C-alpha positions, 0 to 999 in steps of 0.5 A: 635855527641851527643854533637852536637845534644845537642847544636843543640837542645839547639839552637832550643829551644832558637830560638823558645823562641825568636820567641815566645817572641821577639816583631815583627818588620815590618819597615812599611809593608803592603800588596800591594794587587793590585799586587796580585788581578787578572784582571778576569773581563777581562777574556774570557767568553769561558771556557778554559782547557788544560793539559800538562806534563812538565818533567818526569825527566828520573825517580826519584822524581819530586816535589813541582813545582812553576811558574812565568810569566816574559815578554811574557813567563813563567818559572817553577821551581821544586825539582828533585832528586832520592828521597826526601832529597837525596844528588843528588838533584837539582832545575830544570826549564823549559820555556813555551811560551804559547804553549809548554814547553822547555826541563828541565834544572838545575838552581842549585843543591846541590853541586853548592849551597854548593860551592857558600855558602862555606859550606856543604849542604846535599840537596836542597828543595822547591823553590819560584820565585819573580820578583821585580820592576826592573825586576830582578828574584829572587829564594828563596829556601830551603837548608839543611846543616844537616840531616832532613828538620828541620835543613833547612834554606834559600838561594836566587839566582838572575837573571837579564836576565830573568832566563838565568844566575844566581848570586851565592847563598846567605844565608838568615839569618832568625833565631837568632841561627845557622839560623836553620829551616826556609823553604818556599813553597808558593808565595811571596807577594809585600809590599807597602814599596818595600819589599818582604813578604815571607810566611815561616814556622818553623819546628824544635821541635814546628812548626808554620807559619811565614811571613818574610820581605825581603828588596831590598838587599835580607836581612831579615829585619822583621818577624811576626808569624802567630799564636801560636805554632802548628798553622800549616805550609806552609802558603799561604796568599791571600791579600784582601786589604792593611791590610786584608788577608786570610791565608791558613794553612796545618795542622800538621800531625795528624791522627785525624785532617787533615783538611784545616785551615784558619787564618785572619789578619786585620793589614797587617800581624802583628797579625793573628786570631786563626786558624779556621777549614774549614771542608774541607779535606787537607792531607799532602800538602799546599793549593793555593789561587787565588783572582777571581772576585766578591770578591771570593777566589779560593782555590786548595787543596789535599785530600785523602792522596795526591790522588786528587786535589779539588777546593773550594771557600772562602769569603774574611773573610776566611769562606767557600763559597762552596766546588765545585769539584775535578780536572778532569785530565788524569794524573795518580797517586797522585797529590800534592803540588799545586801552581798557578798564574793568568795572567792579562787576567784571565788565571790560570796556575796550577802546581803540582806533578803528576804520583806518584811524577815522573813528573811535571804537568801543567793545564791551565784554566780560571774562566769561566771553574771553573764556568762551572765545578761547575754548572755541579756538583752542578747546580749553580755557586759558 
């Protein structure tokens, strides 16, 4: 056992050295930002706010929900298990027709993933969906072959019928040695060359954010680091144009420093600025960003040790425009791990863990509601 630990440690050190010294390769990627900008200019002027619980899971731990629109419906995905990192873990999903959520169903679990990959898997983790130009739905998710999240790597399943059936899981090779320690949480992005740009993070030993380039054959074809060691983790990337994007970073666990950080790229993600402190609290969870009208970026983040979700407005250069309000909701307990998308009509669907991680909650609102709430708190729109 000790010998294996020494080998794994050596491999981790060499892999970290590779990421620190290897030249980035990109095969011509740029942000296809038009696919991420909202059509909020066409949004309804009437405020909209709805809230629902998707699934209480019959007990246990329900966590890290994501959502995507496919056709005329939405599908949410989330981690479910007895507790975080348990062997009896699964990726669950449910469908939303605009009015009500379906019953939850299992997309994959620890045992089926292990069987499909042909290797031992201790647990599965965060999952993020993406739809390619051909209409195929791809689900990137974390798998852990050994003890601890730091040994994690990535797998992908694909569906060609709107998420009703799925291909067997395939491994994504994203690390040069033992394929260790790469995880995902935030929304994938489109590249102008048809690739998928997948925000990710390294978590073994030193920790830092990455952007992986995934080709149409679901193979990793490039990567860029987002800053130096300890820059942060669980990056969310909000493109501004083909070359410029703002990155939101979850700070590493540090009792002295728990604030939200931002970083900026002006060359399509090849290089990133030194992370800047925003002065906004953010404890223990990632941040979600949405591009609104008037060149504003809406950020939703956790504060007070995952207790509440707060809304802030940012400028296109990553600077804070306004800290606005906390989410008014009937859901009890901690609220954490937000993930949101915006539809063409400006409607925003926000997913998060709630009820002390025993349920997945869904809040639907629009930009008019955001401005209404901001006026009530500060007397002015952000």
